[in-house]
C-alpha positions as a Markdown table, in Angstrom:
| # | Residue | x | y | z |
|---|---|---|---|---|
| 1 | Met | 1.7 | -34.1 | 6.2 |
| 2 | Phe | 4.6 | -32.0 | 7.6 |
| 3 | Arg | 5.0 | -30.6 | 4.1 |
| 4 | Arg | 1.4 | -29.5 | 4.0 |
| 5 | Leu | 1.9 | -27.8 | 7.4 |
| 6 | Ala | 4.9 | -26.0 | 6.1 |
| 7 | Ala | 3.0 | -24.8 | 3.0 |
| 8 | Ala | 0.2 | -23.6 | 5.2 |
| 9 | Leu | 2.6 | -21.8 | 7.4 |
| 10 | Ile | 4.2 | -20.0 | 4.4 |
| 11 | Ala | 0.7 | -19.1 | 3.0 |
| 12 | Ser | -0.4 | -17.8 | 6.4 |
| 13 | Phe | 2.8 | -15.8 | 6.8 |
| 14 | Ile | 2.4 | -14.2 | 3.3 |
| 15 | Thr | -1.2 | -13.4 | 4.1 |
| 16 | Val | -0.3 | -11.7 | 7.4 |
| 17 | Val | 2.5 | -9.7 | 5.9 |
| 18 | Leu | 0.7 | -8.6 | 2.7 |
| 19 | Gly | -2.6 | -8.1 | 4.6 |
| 20 | Gly | -1.0 | -5.1 | 6.2 |
| 21 | Gly | -1.3 | -3.5 | 2.8 |
| 22 | Ala | -4.9 | -2.6 | 3.4 |
| 23 | Ala | -3.4 | 0.6 | 4.7 |
| 24 | Arg | -0.6 | 2.4 | 3.0 |
| 25 | Ala | 2.9 | 1.1 | 2.4 |
| 26 | His | 4.1 | 3.6 | 4.9 |
| 27 | Gln | 2.7 | 5.0 | 8.1 |
| 28 | Ala | -1.0 | 5.6 | 8.8 |
| 29 | Ser | -2.1 | 9.2 | 8.7 |
| 30 | Ala | -0.8 | 11.6 | 11.3 |
| 31 | Ser | -1.0 | 15.3 | 12.2 |
| 32 | Phe | 1.6 | 17.3 | 14.0 |
| 33 | Ala | 0.4 | 20.1 | 16.3 |
| 34 | Arg | 1.9 | 22.6 | 18.8 |
| 35 | Ile | 0.2 | 24.5 | 21.6 |
| 36 | Glu | 2.1 | 27.6 | 22.8 |
| 37 | Thr | 1.4 | 30.2 | 25.4 |
| 38 | Thr | 1.5 | 33.9 | 24.4 |
| 39 | Gly | 1.8 | 37.2 | 26.3 |
| 40 | Asp | -2.0 | 37.2 | 26.8 |
| 41 | Pro | -3.0 | 34.9 | 29.6 |
| 42 | Ala | -6.4 | 34.3 | 28.0 |
| 43 | Arg | -4.9 | 33.4 | 24.6 |
| 44 | Leu | -2.9 | 30.4 | 23.2 |
| 45 | Arg | -1.4 | 29.8 | 19.8 |
| 46 | Tyr | -2.3 | 26.5 | 18.1 |
| 47 | Glu | -0.6 | 25.2 | 15.0 |
| 48 | Ile | -1.3 | 22.0 | 13.1 |
| 49 | Arg | 0.5 | 20.5 | 10.1 |
| 50 | Ile | -1.3 | 17.9 | 7.9 |
| 51 | Ala | 0.5 | 16.0 | 5.2 |
| 52 | Ala | -0.6 | 16.8 | 1.7 |
| 53 | Arg | -1.2 | 13.1 | 1.1 |
| 54 | Asp | -4.0 | 13.2 | 3.7 |
| 55 | Leu | -5.9 | 16.2 | 2.3 |
| 56 | Tyr | -7.9 | 14.5 | -0.5 |
| 57 | Glu | -11.1 | 14.3 | 1.6 |
| 58 | Ala | -10.8 | 17.8 | 3.0 |
| 59 | Leu | -10.2 | 19.3 | -0.5 |
| 60 | Ala | -12.7 | 17.0 | -2.2 |
| 61 | Leu | -10.2 | 15.7 | -4.7 |
| 62 | Glu | -11.3 | 13.2 | -7.3 |
| 63 | Asp | -8.6 | 10.7 | -6.4 |
| 64 | Asp | -6.9 | 9.6 | -3.2 |
| 65 | Arg | -3.7 | 11.4 | -4.0 |
| 66 | Glu | -1.3 | 14.1 | -2.6 |
| 67 | Ala | -2.6 | 17.6 | -2.8 |
| 68 | Thr | -0.4 | 20.2 | -4.6 |
| 69 | Ala | 0.7 | 23.5 | -3.0 |
| 70 | Asp | -1.6 | 25.4 | -5.3 |
| 71 | Glu | -4.6 | 23.2 | -4.3 |
| 72 | Ile | -3.7 | 23.9 | -0.6 |
| 73 | Arg | -3.7 | 27.7 | -1.3 |
| 74 | Thr | -6.9 | 27.7 | -3.3 |
| 75 | Gly | -8.6 | 25.3 | -0.9 |
| 76 | Lys | -7.6 | 26.9 | 2.4 |
| 77 | Gly | -11.2 | 27.6 | 3.3 |
| 78 | Arg | -12.1 | 24.0 | 3.0 |
| 79 | Ile | -9.0 | 22.9 | 5.0 |
| 80 | Leu | -9.8 | 25.5 | 7.7 |
| 81 | Ala | -13.4 | 24.3 | 8.1 |
| 82 | Tyr | -12.2 | 20.7 | 8.1 |
| 83 | Val | -9.8 | 21.4 | 11.0 |
| 84 | Thr | -11.9 | 23.7 | 13.1 |
| 85 | Asp | -14.9 | 21.3 | 12.9 |
| 86 | Ser | -12.8 | 18.6 | 14.5 |
| 87 | Leu | -11.3 | 20.6 | 17.3 |
| 88 | Glu | -12.9 | 21.9 | 20.6 |
| 89 | Phe | -11.0 | 24.0 | 23.1 |
| 90 | Asp | -12.2 | 24.7 | 26.6 |
| 91 | Ala | -10.7 | 26.3 | 29.8 |
| 92 | Gly | -12.1 | 25.8 | 33.2 |
| 93 | Gly | -15.3 | 24.4 | 31.7 |
| 94 | Ala | -15.9 | 27.4 | 29.5 |
| 95 | Ala | -15.7 | 27.0 | 25.7 |
| 96 | Cys | -12.9 | 28.9 | 23.9 |
| 97 | Arg | -13.1 | 30.1 | 20.3 |
| 98 | Ala | -10.5 | 29.4 | 17.6 |
| 99 | Glu | -9.8 | 32.2 | 15.2 |
| 100 | Pro | -7.9 | 31.6 | 12.0 |
| 101 | Val | -4.5 | 33.1 | 11.6 |
| 102 | Ala | -3.0 | 31.3 | 8.6 |
| 103 | Val | -3.5 | 28.4 | 6.2 |
| 104 | Glu | -0.5 | 27.8 | 3.9 |
| 105 | Pro | 1.6 | 25.0 | 2.2 |
| 106 | Val | 5.0 | 24.4 | 3.8 |
| 107 | Glu | 7.8 | 22.0 | 2.9 |
| 108 | Gln | 9.5 | 20.0 | 5.7 |
| 109 | Gly | 10.9 | 17.0 | 4.0 |
| 110 | Gln | 7.4 | 16.6 | 2.4 |
| 111 | Leu | 4.5 | 18.9 | 1.6 |
| 112 | Phe | 2.2 | 19.9 | 4.5 |
| 113 | Ala | -0.7 | 22.2 | 5.0 |
| 114 | Arg | 0.0 | 24.4 | 8.0 |
| 115 | Val | -3.0 | 25.8 | 9.9 |
| 116 | Glu | -2.5 | 28.3 | 12.6 |
| 117 | Leu | -5.3 | 29.3 | 15.1 |
| 118 | Ala | -5.5 | 31.8 | 17.9 |
| 119 | Val | -7.3 | 30.1 | 20.8 |
| 120 | Ile | -9.2 | 32.8 | 22.8 |
| 121 | Cys | -10.8 | 32.0 | 26.1 |
| 122 | Pro | -13.2 | 34.1 | 28.2 |
| 123 | Ala | -10.8 | 34.3 | 31.2 |
| 124 | Pro | -7.1 | 33.7 | 31.9 |
| 125 | Ile | -6.3 | 30.1 | 31.2 |
| 126 | Arg | -5.3 | 27.8 | 34.0 |
| 127 | Thr | -6.2 | 24.5 | 32.4 |
| 128 | Ile | -6.7 | 24.1 | 28.7 |
| 129 | Gly | -8.6 | 21.2 | 27.2 |
| 130 | Leu | -8.5 | 20.0 | 23.6 |
| 131 | Glu | -11.0 | 17.5 | 22.2 |
| 132 | Tyr | -9.6 | 16.1 | 18.9 |
| 133 | Ser | -11.5 | 14.1 | 16.3 |
| 134 | Leu | -9.6 | 14.9 | 13.1 |
| 135 | Phe | -9.4 | 12.0 | 10.6 |
| 136 | Phe | -10.7 | 9.4 | 13.0 |
| 137 | Asp | -13.8 | 8.8 | 10.8 |
| 138 | Leu | -11.5 | 8.0 | 7.9 |
| 139 | Asp | -8.5 | 6.3 | 9.5 |
| 140 | Arg | -8.8 | 4.5 | 12.8 |
| 141 | Lys | -5.0 | 4.3 | 13.0 |
| 142 | His | -4.6 | 8.1 | 12.8 |
| 143 | Ile | -2.4 | 9.7 | 15.4 |
| 144 | Gly | -2.6 | 13.3 | 16.4 |
| 145 | Phe | 0.8 | 14.4 | 17.9 |
| 146 | Val | 0.6 | 17.5 | 20.1 |
| 147 | Ser | 3.7 | 19.3 | 21.4 |
| 148 | Ile | 3.3 | 21.6 | 24.4 |
| 149 | Asn | 5.5 | 24.7 | 24.4 |
| 150 | Gly | 8.0 | 22.8 | 22.3 |
| 151 | Arg | 8.6 | 20.3 | 25.1 |
| 152 | Gly | 6.5 | 17.2 | 25.8 |
| 153 | Thr | 4.7 | 15.5 | 23.0 |
| 154 | Phe | 1.3 | 13.8 | 23.4 |
| 155 | Gln | -0.5 | 11.3 | 21.2 |
| 156 | Leu | -4.2 | 11.5 | 20.5 |
| 157 | Thr | -5.6 | 8.3 | 19.2 |
| 158 | Ser | -9.1 | 6.9 | 18.6 |
| 159 | Pro | -11.0 | 5.6 | 20.4 |
| 160 | Asp | -8.6 | 5.4 | 23.3 |
| 161 | His | -7.5 | 8.9 | 23.8 |
| 162 | Thr | -9.0 | 11.9 | 22.0 |
| 163 | Arg | -8.7 | 14.5 | 24.8 |
| 164 | Leu | -5.7 | 16.5 | 26.0 |
| 165 | Glu | -5.7 | 18.6 | 29.2 |
| 166 | Trp | -2.8 | 20.7 | 30.3 |
| 167 | Asp | -2.3 | 22.9 | 33.3 |
| 168 | Val | -0.8 | 26.1 | 31.8 |
| 169 | Gly | 2.5 | 26.9 | 33.4 |
| 170 | Gly | 2.8 | 23.4 | 34.9 |
| 171 | Glu | 5.5 | 20.8 | 34.1 |
| 172 | Val | 5.2 | 18.9 | 30.9 |
| 173 | Glu | 6.1 | 15.3 | 30.7 |
| 174 | Ser | 9.0 | 14.5 | 28.3 |
| 175 | Gly | 6.7 | 12.3 | 26.1 |
| 176 | Leu | 9.7 | 10.0 | 25.3 |
| 177 | Ala | 7.5 | 6.9 | 25.6 |
| 178 | Gly | 5.3 | 8.4 | 22.9 |
| 179 | Phe | 8.3 | 8.6 | 20.5 |
| 180 | Val | 9.2 | 4.9 | 21.3 |
| 181 | Val | 5.6 | 3.9 | 20.5 |
| 182 | Ser | 5.7 | 6.0 | 17.3 |
| 183 | Gly | 8.9 | 4.2 | 16.2 |
| 184 | Val | 7.3 | 0.8 | 16.8 |
| 185 | Arg | 4.1 | 1.8 | 15.0 |
| 186 | His | 6.1 | 3.2 | 12.1 |
| 187 | Ile | 8.0 | -0.1 | 11.4 |
| 188 | Leu | 4.8 | -2.2 | 11.9 |
| 189 | Asp | 2.7 | 0.1 | 9.7 |
| 190 | Gly | 5.4 | 0.5 | 7.1 |
| 191 | Leu | 4.7 | -2.5 | 4.8 |
| 192 | Asp | 7.6 | -1.6 | 2.5 |
| 193 | His | 10.1 | -1.8 | 5.4 |
| 194 | Ile | 8.6 | -5.1 | 6.5 |
| 195 | Leu | 8.8 | -6.7 | 3.1 |
| 196 | Phe | 12.4 | -5.6 | 2.7 |
| 197 | Leu | 13.3 | -7.2 | 6.0 |
| 198 | Met | 11.3 | -10.4 | 5.1 |
| 199 | Ser | 13.2 | -10.6 | 1.8 |
| 200 | Leu | 16.4 | -10.6 | 3.7 |
| 201 | Leu | 15.3 | -13.2 | 6.2 |
| 202 | Leu | 14.2 | -15.7 | 3.5 |
| 203 | Met | 17.8 | -16.5 | 3.0 |
| 204 | Ala | 18.7 | -16.8 | 6.6 |
| 205 | Val | 17.6 | -20.5 | 7.0 |
| 206 | Val | 19.2 | -21.9 | 3.9 |
| 207 | Val | 22.9 | -22.3 | 3.0 |
| 208 | Lys | 25.0 | -23.4 | 0.0 |
| 209 | Thr | 27.0 | -26.5 | 0.5 |
| 210 | Gly | 30.1 | -28.0 | -1.1 |
| 211 | Gly | 31.1 | -24.7 | -2.8 |
| 212 | Gly | 28.6 | -25.5 | -5.6 |
| 213 | Glu | 24.9 | -25.6 | -6.0 |
| 214 | Gly | 24.2 | -28.0 | -3.1 |
| 215 | Val | 21.8 | -26.7 | -0.6 |
| 216 | Ala | 21.1 | -27.4 | 3.1 |
| 217 | Ile | 19.3 | -26.0 | 6.1 |
| 218 | Arg | 21.5 | -23.5 | 7.8 |
| 219 | Pro | 22.2 | -24.6 | 11.4 |
| 220 | Pro | 20.4 | -22.6 | 14.0 |
| 221 | Arg | 23.5 | -21.0 | 15.5 |
| 222 | Arg | 24.7 | -20.0 | 12.1 |
| 223 | Ala | 21.3 | -18.7 | 11.2 |
| 224 | Ile | 21.3 | -16.5 | 14.3 |
| 225 | Ala | 24.7 | -15.2 | 13.4 |
| 226 | Tyr | 23.6 | -14.5 | 9.8 |
| 227 | Thr | 20.4 | -12.8 | 10.9 |
| 228 | Gly | 22.3 | -10.8 | 13.6 |
| 229 | Gly | 24.7 | -9.6 | 10.9 |
| 230 | Ile | 22.2 | -8.3 | 8.4 |
| 231 | Val | 19.9 | -6.8 | 11.1 |
| 232 | Ser | 22.8 | -5.1 | 12.7 |
| 233 | Ser | 24.0 | -3.8 | 9.3 |
| 234 | Phe | 20.5 | -2.5 | 8.6 |
| 235 | Thr | 20.2 | -0.9 | 12.0 |
| 236 | Val | 23.5 | 0.9 | 11.9 |
| 237 | Ala | 22.8 | 2.2 | 8.4 |
| 238 | His | 19.3 | 3.5 | 8.9 |
| 239 | Ser | 20.2 | 5.0 | 12.2 |
| 240 | Leu | 22.9 | 7.1 | 10.6 |
| 241 | Thr | 20.6 | 8.6 | 7.9 |
| 242 | Leu | 17.6 | 8.8 | 10.3 |
| 243 | Ile | 19.5 | 10.9 | 12.7 |
| 244 | Gly | 21.2 | 13.0 | 10.0 |
| 245 | Ala | 18.1 | 13.7 | 8.0 |
| 246 | Ala | 15.9 | 14.3 | 11.0 |
| 247 | Leu | 18.4 | 16.9 | 12.3 |
| 248 | Gly | 18.4 | 18.6 | 8.8 |
| 249 | Trp | 22.0 | 17.8 | 8.0 |
| 250 | Phe | 21.0 | 16.4 | 4.5 |
| 251 | Glu | 17.9 | 15.7 | 2.6 |
| 252 | Leu | 16.8 | 13.9 | -0.6 |
| 253 | Pro | 13.5 | 14.4 | -2.5 |
| 254 | Arg | 10.8 | 12.3 | -0.8 |
| 255 | Asp | 9.7 | 10.7 | -4.1 |
| 256 | Leu | 13.2 | 9.6 | -4.9 |
| 257 | Val | 13.6 | 8.0 | -1.4 |
| 258 | Glu | 10.3 | 6.2 | -1.6 |
| 259 | Ser | 11.2 | 4.9 | -5.1 |
| 260 | Leu | 14.6 | 3.6 | -3.9 |
| 261 | Ile | 13.0 | 1.9 | -1.0 |
| 262 | Ala | 10.7 | 0.0 | -3.4 |
| 263 | Leu | 13.6 | -0.9 | -5.6 |
| 264 | Ser | 15.5 | -2.3 | -2.5 |
| 265 | Ile | 12.7 | -4.9 | -2.1 |
| 266 | Val | 12.9 | -5.9 | -5.8 |
| 267 | Phe | 16.7 | -6.3 | -5.7 |
| 268 | Val | 16.8 | -8.5 | -2.6 |
| 269 | Ala | 13.8 | -10.6 | -3.6 |
| 270 | Val | 15.1 | -11.3 | -7.1 |
| 271 | Asp | 18.6 | -11.8 | -5.9 |
| 272 | Asn | 17.3 | -14.5 | -3.5 |
| 273 | Ala | 15.9 | -16.4 | -6.5 |
| 274 | Ile | 19.0 | -16.0 | -8.7 |
| 275 | Arg | 21.9 | -16.5 | -6.3 |
| 276 | Leu | 21.9 | -19.0 | -3.4 |
| 277 | Asp | 23.3 | -17.5 | -0.2 |
| 278 | Pro | 24.8 | -14.3 | -1.8 |
| 279 | Pro | 28.1 | -13.3 | -0.3 |
| 280 | Arg | 28.5 | -10.1 | 1.7 |
| 281 | Arg | 24.7 | -9.7 | 2.0 |
| 282 | Tyr | 25.4 | -7.4 | 4.9 |
| 283 | Leu | 27.0 | -4.8 | 2.6 |
| 284 | Val | 23.9 | -4.7 | 0.4 |
| 285 | Thr | 21.8 | -4.4 | 3.5 |
| 286 | Phe | 23.9 | -1.5 | 4.8 |
| 287 | Val | 23.5 | 0.4 | 1.5 |
| 288 | Phe | 19.8 | 0.0 | 1.4 |
| 289 | Gly | 19.5 | 0.6 | 5.1 |
| 290 | Leu | 20.8 | 4.2 | 4.4 |
| 291 | Val | 17.9 | 4.7 | 2.1 |
| 292 | His | 15.3 | 3.3 | 4.5 |
| 293 | Gly | 16.6 | 5.6 | 7.2 |
| 294 | Leu | 15.7 | 8.6 | 5.1 |
| 295 | Gly | 12.2 | 7.1 | 4.9 |
| 296 | Phe | 12.0 | 6.9 | 8.6 |
| 297 | Ala | 13.2 | 10.5 | 8.9 |
| 298 | Ser | 10.3 | 11.8 | 6.8 |
| 299 | Met | 7.9 | 10.5 | 9.5 |
| 300 | Leu | 9.9 | 11.7 | 12.4 |
| 301 | Arg | 11.0 | 15.2 | 11.4 |
| 302 | Pro | 7.7 | 16.9 | 11.9 |
| 303 | Leu | 7.3 | 15.4 | 15.4 |
| 304 | Leu | 10.5 | 16.8 | 16.8 |
| 305 | Pro | 10.5 | 19.8 | 19.1 |
| 306 | Pro | 12.4 | 22.9 | 17.9 |
| 307 | Ser | 15.1 | 22.3 | 20.5 |
| 308 | Glu | 16.4 | 19.4 | 22.7 |
| 309 | Val | 15.7 | 16.9 | 19.9 |
| 310 | Val | 18.4 | 14.2 | 20.7 |
| 311 | Leu | 16.4 | 12.2 | 23.3 |
| 312 | Pro | 13.2 | 12.1 | 21.2 |
| 313 | Leu | 15.2 | 11.1 | 18.2 |
| 314 | Leu | 16.9 | 8.3 | 20.1 |
| 315 | Ala | 13.6 | 7.2 | 21.6 |
| 316 | Phe | 12.0 | 7.0 | 18.1 |
| 317 | Asn | 15.0 | 4.9 | 16.9 |
| 318 | Val | 14.6 | 2.6 | 19.9 |
| 319 | Gly | 11.0 | 2.0 | 18.9 |
| 320 | Val | 12.0 | 1.2 | 15.3 |
| 321 | Glu | 14.5 | -1.4 | 16.6 |
| 322 | Leu | 11.9 | -2.9 | 19.0 |
| 323 | Gly | 9.4 | -3.3 | 16.2 |
| 324 | Gln | 12.1 | -4.8 | 13.9 |
| 325 | Leu | 13.2 | -7.2 | 16.6 |
| 326 | Gly | 9.6 | -8.3 | 17.1 |
| 327 | Leu | 9.2 | -9.1 | 13.3 |
| 328 | Val | 12.4 | -11.1 | 13.3 |
| 329 | Leu | 11.3 | -13.2 | 16.4 |
| 330 | Ile | 8.0 | -13.9 | 14.6 |
| 331 | Ala | 9.4 | -14.6 | 11.2 |
| 332 | Met | 12.4 | -16.9 | 12.0 |
| 333 | Pro | 10.5 | -19.7 | 13.7 |
| 334 | Ile | 8.0 | -19.8 | 10.8 |
| 335 | Leu | 10.7 | -19.9 | 8.2 |
| 336 | Tyr | 12.5 | -22.7 | 10.1 |
| 337 | Leu | 9.4 | -24.7 | 10.3 |
| 338 | Ala | 8.8 | -24.2 | 6.6 |
| 339 | Ile | 12.3 | -25.3 | 5.5 |
| 340 | Arg | 12.2 | -28.3 | 7.7 |
| 341 | Gly | 8.8 | -29.3 | 6.4 |
| 342 | Leu | 9.6 | -28.7 | 2.7 |
| 343 | Gly | 13.3 | -29.7 | 2.8 |
| 344 | Ala | 16.1 | -27.4 | 1.7 |
| 345 | Ala | 16.0 | -28.3 | -2.0 |
| 346 | Arg | 12.2 | -27.6 | -2.3 |
| 347 | Tyr | 12.5 | -24.5 | -0.2 |
| 348 | Arg | 15.0 | -23.2 | -2.7 |
| 349 | Arg | 12.9 | -24.2 | -5.7 |
| 350 | Val | 9.6 | -23.0 | -4.4 |
| 351 | Val | 9.8 | -20.5 | -1.6 |
| 352 | Leu | 12.7 | -18.3 | -2.9 |
| 353 | Pro | 11.2 | -17.9 | -6.4 |
| 354 | Leu | 7.8 | -17.3 | -4.9 |
| 355 | Gly | 9.2 | -14.6 | -2.8 |
| 356 | Ala | 10.8 | -13.0 | -5.9 |
| 357 | Val | 7.4 | -13.0 | -7.6 |
| 358 | Leu | 5.3 | -11.8 | -4.7 |
| 359 | Leu | 7.6 | -9.5 | -2.8 |
| 360 | Gly | 9.6 | -8.4 | -5.8 |
| 361 | Gly | 6.5 | -7.9 | -7.9 |
| 362 | Leu | 4.9 | -5.7 | -5.2 |
| 363 | Gly | 8.1 | -3.7 | -4.8 |
| 364 | Phe | 8.2 | -3.1 | -8.6 |
| 365 | Ile | 4.6 | -1.9 | -8.6 |
| 366 | Trp | 5.4 | 0.5 | -5.7 |
| 367 | Phe | 8.4 | 1.7 | -7.7 |
| 368 | Leu | 6.2 | 2.5 | -10.7 |
| 369 | Glu | 3.6 | 4.2 | -8.5 |
| 370 | Arg | 6.2 | 6.3 | -6.7 |
| 371 | Ala | 8.5 | 7.1 | -9.6 |
| 372 | Leu | 5.7 | 8.0 | -12.1 |
| 373 | Gly | 3.1 | 9.4 | -9.6 |
| 374 | Ile | 0.4 | 6.9 | -10.7 |
| 375 | Thr | -1.9 | 4.6 | -8.8 |
| 376 | Ile | -2.0 | 0.8 | -9.6 |
| 377 | Leu | -2.7 | -0.9 | -6.3 |
| 378 | Gly | -2.9 | 2.1 | -4.1 |
| 379 | Leu | -1.2 | 0.4 | -1.2 |
């Protein structure tokens, strides 16, 4: 009966992890906006950047795919209408009008459509209000990030918070808590990061014995040390590239980074099935952690203010680590119950090969999709 319980736990765990794939393998849709004062007290500048991958509905593309720069240029009327229909500005209870200034493709680690509006109000602005409904009809997880004069960053989410109000000239909160939340959400919404971490943890509860092919349950203290080693290695590595890439010190093509992230899942999952308790796993984790950090940076870079970026950057990284810690605390008890129920030998014969097929197979499909620009599962 305990074996049946262990099998049920494994099945439930796989369902929960893979169930997140109903969204994308990476973060939910997000927009990145700035509101800035101008020399005219009745006028504000509003700029919003939307990832090209989120424009298929606005541009009426045949497939759910990333728009090209040419499609953004030729479809700027559609994009402008899509944005302005989802924004309402007011000041002191009076409606303000939004006049188009520019719609253009821009590269910032990935392709975006940049829309700039001039917000003109009937009188000098004391308090500006923004009602935001962009994308919420398509993606309930969508986040609208809004930076005020390059300082505090706010998050607009549906249905909890779709309105922003700001006293012009007043103090702006740092918004650091928002960056922590963004980091947590990014790791939890990033199915590829989750599967890489889960592939690593599968080996944390089993150990080779006798210097040969014998297998046993890894003692809890040794399992904690093993897990701490690989998680710390992953954390240090992705923090290095996250910080460097977010600050613009280096950059790799987004498609290459995403393809390498997919391959990292394949490598670890298959390695689990081929080699029991691979030596120096922390070195492999470190190398792939460098790649995953570049993936984190592609999400963070558009959120950062033009100056004073260190604290928001660290806050986002703290959020990533909190989300990662939460996953470890959930996964490890489940894996321990599973190996105790199945026994170490059966865990090796069943769970590790199953992980190679499911996790490695999904990673390989992602690799094909990202490297070749095709859609197979569309996760």
